[in-house]
N, C-alpha and C positions, 0 to 999 in steps of 0.2 A: 435639445436636453432629453434627459435618460430619467426615466421613472424608477426611482428604487421601491420596487413591490414589497421586496423584503422586510425595507425600514416600515413601509405603511401598515404591512401585516403584524410586524409586532407592535407597533403603536395601537394597533386594535387588542390588540391580546391582553394588554396592558389596562386600556379602557376598558375592558371585558371582566376584570376582575371587581370591578365597582358597581355590576350589574347584576341586579335590576338597582335601577338609582332610587332614594328612596323621593319622595314627594317634594321636598324642601330644594335639592339637590336639583332634581329634574327643571322645578319653576326656576331657579337660579340659572341654569344653561339655556331654558328658552328667552328669559328678559336679556342675556349675555348676547346669543343671536341676534337678536332684534335690534339692542343696540347697534350692535357690530355693521349688518346689514344695512341699517337706516344710515349709520356714518357713512360707511364705503358706496351706495349709493348715492346720496348727497355730494360727496367726492368727486365721483365722478361727473356728476354736473358741474363742477367748482364752485362747491362750499367750502367756506376755509373754517367750519368748524373744527375743533378738535375732540375726539370721541368724547373725553370728559365731558364738555359744553353737550353733546349730543345728547348723552345721558342724561343732563339735567334737566334738558328740553323734553 
């Protein structure tokens, strides 16, 4: 698998246009990260909840 560093750099530049994040956006991004981390961690263990169900819980 070849890693496309140029694409990664371009995505980072796009993200940097929005920095610094305001407090509300930073809070939303943190919450989304927690939900996705929990969902993926549970999926590895065999849990069958959807990401939406994980968010509700």
